[in-house]
C-alpha positions in Angstrom: 60.7 85.2 78.1 61.4 88.9 78.4 63.2 91.0 80.9 60.2 93.2 81.9 61.7 94.5 85.2 64.9 95.6 83.4 62.9 97.4 80.7 60.9 99.3 83.3 64.0 100.3 85.3 65.7 101.4 82.1 62.6 103.5 81.3 62.5 105.1 84.7 66.2 106.1 84.4 66.0 107.1 80.7 68.5 104.4 79.9 68.4 103.4 76.2 69.5 100.2 74.4 72.4 102.2 73.1 73.6 102.9 76.7 73.5 99.2 77.5 75.2 98.4 74.2 78.1 100.8 75.0 78.4 99.5 78.5 78.6 95.9 77.3 80.6 96.6 74.1 77.9 95.1 71.8 75.6 96.3 69.0 72.3 97.9 70.1 70.5 95.1 68.1 72.1 92.6 70.4 70.6 94.4 73.3 67.2 94.5 71.7 67.4 90.7 71.1 68.3 90.1 74.7 65.6 92.4 76.1 63.0 90.6 73.9 64.2 87.2 75.3 65.6 86.0 72.0 69.0 85.5 73.7 70.2 85.8 77.3 72.5 88.1 79.1 75.5 86.3 80.4 76.1 86.4 84.2 79.0 88.8 83.7 76.8 91.1 81.6 74.0 91.0 84.1 76.4 91.7 87.0 77.9 94.7 85.1 74.5 96.2 84.3 73.3 95.6 87.9 76.4 97.1 89.6 76.7 100.0 87.2 73.1 101.1 86.7 70.8 99.5 89.2 72.7 98.7 92.4 69.7 99.7 94.6 67.8 96.6 93.3 68.7 92.9 93.7 70.2 91.3 90.6 67.5 88.7 90.8 64.8 91.4 90.6 66.5 93.3 87.7 66.9 90.1 85.6 63.7 88.3 86.5 62.4 86.7 83.3 58.7 86.9 82.7 57.0 84.3 80.5 55.8 85.7 77.2 52.0 85.9 76.9 
């Protein structure tokens, strides 16, 4: 499962994997793995991303996980 909504919102705001990596204190490859659905964001990470970058959307919307085709 992938975080398609998060990826679209990141693109709209020109937010890169590096920006998320710095925000969360992890390597950019970790972010790429999470966005690809290979691992999950913790609730704390999701909350920080939501509150810092996308407060105008519900956390549920931002972190909706779509089934991989």
